[in-house]
Steps between C-alpha positions, in 0.01 A plus 500: 500500500639846414496768765561779251236774470271475199437805286183522289409767247168687544306777336237708675274751315435838642120495598469859382653497152595136436869563454707187566751488789770234493656356819679201637348320806754311724378186670708315759474120544403517866365825644357783309354843604157601350450863423537730205582846357330823449632625164472798272381417151778572250239626245220693682680552834204375715584272790387138533605191693652168398474201730804272498728281710810647663443865419851600629686258276284508186593740219294751295606604156477857366242623750513665842417305814354748748447266797575140594272323747485172684157345570613381844642837597206727460431431135403777259340805662452703181210552262656427168308237298655153441612369162244251387661379171822324594674215316790285572701404189817343369486674157768705341389602150805741477761245585829540311588176325755629264790253447777489251484171314844402371358197321290714263595707201810718575485870415867568596747352257866597433509722194835343405402136511123478537542287819236510777640713785216447745600161634869614522389806694296286739805268549713798584253629749481158669876485526507837679183448698659466851683830453183673359301378809774621741507841342118519504470426867773747578317765297164421652643535851649834408169618355309395806754691721517816288274754338519436135253572210230246446630225282300242292744256348846343554703506183784254435746514207714195412751448217410240234734372239354350185643167374634699208711706741301828490465666841156606625330627818162378622273698724259317745269644760256405770258678736647655820317380803613663831399205717614150557421388141809307378693600190356309198669227316669580170208369294253715697680820407387672180739558209473859375772530241813338348717751314639401157165362392262661250129481587415658166682228302354226721137606510442660159380244254248217466439298817244261650244643743656298776843648439345851498335429843830364641669815373235723649537344844876550479464856388255575787772370739736741334255794491401472859850598599607729225184701425245716679191347344384207283231533238315182383262570214327207325141484374470122580621278783503135414275418206132423441536126450660440841300364788424738782736301721785540247418875457526548876837329499626751246361787705651373825837459333483861378370655821760309697794652320388860504547751781159666554668823628697554180294350221265669258283227355286558186260256333140481369198488723422142381841385623419621848161334476657174396733514804219568743280218343792249526576611854130455597505146352798420721290599806612863553271799439702801380243747616487349846880493519509868390252601777745368759810640327621153403490523120799526276603861510602480129147390407350754732697786343498357148461739207244412236544574137291364220641624169850363492676190367858581598692262729755717677700434815731788632741565769466881564779716634720777374551253217239249401539137386208377278400154394217497244366251249206294398482263797211536753570400864482126469757222445485277188690353209381742227758742362479872556701805400678701768708814528715633790627856513631763742410873477506811711186577704466861374 
């Protein structure tokens, strides 16, 4: 039997305006205090109460806790109304599942020899991993002990030599967590670049849909480090002859590799409708999830445009990298044209 505390995710709606409030309830295996919070709604500002276990140890997210109370020590003495609509859940529709798959179509090849540099870069990172971890833990301790600007990622550069003898440098990165989260393994870090490779030469041409989707996933790994925003514009997601289950798999792949805070997603109204219908068939109601603030934020903020056929994927910064072509967002064997280019933002 485990004696660790259990943490469960909850959402409570404000009884006045219906705004969702997310919090973590802590439950101990033996003895628990019953009580709650009086909170201020983050949207309308009106107070209300949330009943929960262990009000001192439980955690609120992005809202102000005005009072904590224990039912055995006086209980709540105020007049704020209680939250009636409360759910416990284990959903994360905005979970980041982006991984760099070294077994799929490489986008970084040596311009001198055409040899895949991705596996060699991973091998070099693995050979230096103990030193990378050591430096990371030292840096994290320094950050925790000092006042430094807010940092998002840890960036690692390793030398890579092609089998042809050409020297290269590979850039990897991973999220910076200022807690006890251990440093990731080499394969869990994301590859953002290998110099001495030409994305334009590698990606411009005629490719299968599956290769295009592999390339897009690897470009998103690159763009999430190197650029301010990612634009995904495609009129269709999956295709009309796929089952709803298969369509949902494509959607879940796409939503899992995008950062909701930095992605502008554009598609047609019917594509959003297809997603919501497929989600409902899987047992989840998008509208209900949205009412509790549990929906995919990319879908919630999605931009609709009807009159376009372009398939364009862009990393946006001072300079922009653009992948465009004829392939919709779906894997497959059919061949599609593609073009990769770089241009100034202005």
